[in-house]
N, C-alpha and C positions, 0 to 999 in steps of 0.2 A: 499556601494547603500543607497537610500534616502527612507527615510523611517519616517512615522507621529508614534513618540510614543503615547502610551497612557499617561493621564494627570494625577495630583496627587490624583483625589478622583478615580479615577479606577484604578490605581495601587495600592492602599488601600482594596479596596476591594478582590484583586485577595493575598492581604498579608493576608486581616480577614480570607478568604475559606480557606487559608493552616494551622492558627491557630484554626480553627471550626473545623477542618477536621483532626487533629493533623497531619500533613504528615512531613515525616521526614527534619532535615534541609539537605540546601546544600553546606555540606561541601568545606573550601577550600585545593587543592589538590586531590579533587575526580574528578572522570571521569562520569557522570551519561549517558544511551546511553537511548535514547527515544526514544518512535514509536508518530507520530506526525496523525496519520491515514489517508486513503487513498486519502482524498482530503478535503471534507470539515472541514473550521477550526471547527465547532463544535462537530467533535467526538474526538479532542482533550481531553486525561482525565486530571482528575483534577490533579493529581502527573504532568504532563507533562508540563500542565501549569505555576505550581510551578517553575517544571524547568528552563522553558524558562524566567519566573521572575528573577531568584535568579543568573542565570549564568552568569560569566564574559564573559565569552568566546562561540558563539552557532558556529557549525562547522554541516551548514544545508547539507541536501540533497537535491536531482534536482527533488524531487515528494514532496517535503514542501509545503504546501500552505503558502507562505510569511506574506500574512496576521498575521500569527504566532507572525511572528517575532516585532511586533509592542507592545507587551509584554515585548519588552528587556527592561534590565533597562538602563538609560541612561548611556551611552560611554561602553557600552558591545560591542564588539568587533564582530562582523559577519563574519564567512569566508565559502564561497560558494565550498564544498566538496561532488560535484555533480556525478555520474557517471549514464549516461546514454547509453544505445546500438547505435550503430555504430557513434557517436559522439566521439569528444576528451573528456577526462574523466580524473578525479582525478586518481592519482595509489592508489590502495589499501593502498602498504605498504608507501608512503607520509602519507597517514591521521593516518592512526595506529601511526606512528612514530610521529606525530604531537599534537596526543592525550598525549601521555607518555610526551612529554617536555613541552605541555603546564600545564600537572597536575604538571611536577617536578617545575616548577616557583609558586606553590602554587595557582592556578588558581581553578575558579569553572569550569571546562569546561562540556559544554553539547554536546553531539554529537546525534543532530536532526535527524530524519530518517522518511520516508513516511510508512505509514501501519506498521507494526510490526519490532522490530528491528534483531529479531530472526526466522524470517519466508522470506525464501528466501533473506534478508535484509543485510549480511556479519558479521550481529551484534558479533557473536561468534567466528569470527573470531578478530575481535575487543577486545572483552575481555578478547581472550587467548592471546592476547598480552602484554595487561596492567595487568595480572594478571603473565604473564612470568616478568613482568617490576615491578612487586610489587606496583602496582596503585590499591589503593581502586577506587570500582565502582561499580555503582546499574542498574539497568535493569528496564526502566521503559515501559512495554508491550503499545502496540500499538493499535486500529484495523486492521486488515489486513486487502485488498485490495479482497481477496479470499472469506471476510464471511461479510465486508460492502457496498463492491462496488456491489457487487450482489444481497443485500438488495437495494440497491438506485437502482436498474434493477428491482425491484419486481421480484426478482427467492433467493426462500427460498435454503440455503445450505443443508438443510436436510427437511424431509416430512415426516410423517411417514408413509404416504399409499402410498410411491415413493422411496424412499431411509434409509436403515440402516447404509449404508456408504457414506463417499466422502473421494476422493483422493485430494489430494492438489501434484501440482509436478510442477517440472521449466521444460522449452523448449529449456534451455539458462545453457549449462554446463561450468565450471570455465574456456576452451578452447573454450569457442563461441558460438560451437558444441551443437547439439542435443543428451542429455546423452545418453548412450547405459542402457536402464531400459528394463522389461521384459512387454511388451507394451501384449502379451497373456496374463498374469496374473491382470494386469489390468485394460483390456479388462474383462475379466470375474469376479472381486472379487469388482469393485466400479461402481453403478449404476448410480453414478455420480463424473463427473472429471473436477477439476478445473485449470487451466493452466496458470501459472504465465510467464512472458517472451518470448511466443509462439507464437507473430503474424508471426516469419521468419520461422518458421516448421512448422505451422499451417496445411498444405497442407500433408507433409508428416507423421506426429502424425493419421492425419484422418485416411489415408491409411493405416498405422498399425492397428489400433481399427479396423478398417473394414475385413479387411485380417483376424483379430483374432477373427470376428464372430460378431462385433456391425452392427446394421443396417444404411445401406448406409441414409435410411432416418431419423435415430432418430434426435431430434432435440438439436441446440447450438445457441449458441449468444456468442458475442463478446462485452463485453464493455469497452468501450474507456473512458480515463479521467475519472475513477470513481468518482462518485460524487464531482469532481469539476462542476463550474459553466456549462462546456461546452459537459459536459459527453452527450455521446450517445451509441444507445444500438443497435447492429445489429442483429439480430434474423434469424438465418438460418439451416441451417441442416449440418449430418456430411460429408459428401460426394461434400458439396460447402462450409465447412469450409475456404479452403485456398482461395479461391475465395474472400470470404467475409474477410477474413484477412486482404488480400493485398490493397484492399479498406478501411480498417478503420485507423482511426488515431492510434500511438503509446501515452501514454503504454496504453495496453491492457490486461484485462484478460477474459479468451476464459473459458467456461462452457457448458458442453457437460453432457446430460440427459434427461431424463422427465419433472425433475424440471424446466426447458425451457417453458413447456407448463403452468405452473403457471403463468407466466409472465402477462397473455391475463386478468388476475384476481388481479393480484397483482402489477399493475405498480402506486402503490400509486404519485407518484414523475410525471407521464403524469394526473393524475385525477388532483393532486393540479394545474398544469399546464394551466386543459382545454383542453387537447389535446387528443384525441382518438388516441389510440393504432392502429399502422397499424403492424400486423406479418408481418413479412417475411421483414420489409423494415428497413433503418435505421430510428430509433425514436428518434429526437433530442428536450430534452427537458432542458431547461436552469435551474437552481437551482433560478438564482436571479426573472425570472418569477413563479415559485411558489411559492414562499414567506415565 
């Protein structure tokens, strides 16, 4: 992979930050499982930056913004270990075995994932493999797309006037099918529903929720490429969610609930770019335009 590394002065600044914050040392033979955030490289944590700069080997996922890899140390090995629905991907078992193998070679191994490694990211599976193999590891949480991505779309996950509960769920089970969930309980119990990896089954999910009593005209939105430069937001209704999802780009976060209406006043990204919000239409704002 071609990359422009940061220079010595910039690298020293990252190292100084680690000292000032008293961040833990990245020891040889350890694996760190870190979240890179949903897309905008500014959403990675200070500990995540420290991990990237200190790793000997970085196995990075498909949704990691590759700008972050410029922080890698000279000579660090970068291994693409992405998994994307509908595309040929690395096998999870192979990724986990590679983490163990590299750690046993006394490498500082970083498994860098988009979002948070423990939120629908299979990080727990990798951590359990490391634990069974006796490999020491650290988990570095990240900003998950279901919170950070919605924030970049101007949709709060919670608001005290609209919801005291938010449910995060996946539309993609281990077998690639829609999980067998208690949709009636979800429909009754959660005013705001945030769905990961659910584009394929958006129409089916919407139908189940409507059958369980949710209003067909309830607001919904699809946030594609959340917090990346090509983020787009499609505001729609629950009964039109399936059709809207089919027209939207992947990866995407889906959100259902009254909080979607708050986007009309909270689209800060659109305001920065000087673009008026058009409810019900695809509203594309490039982060580069927003400054």
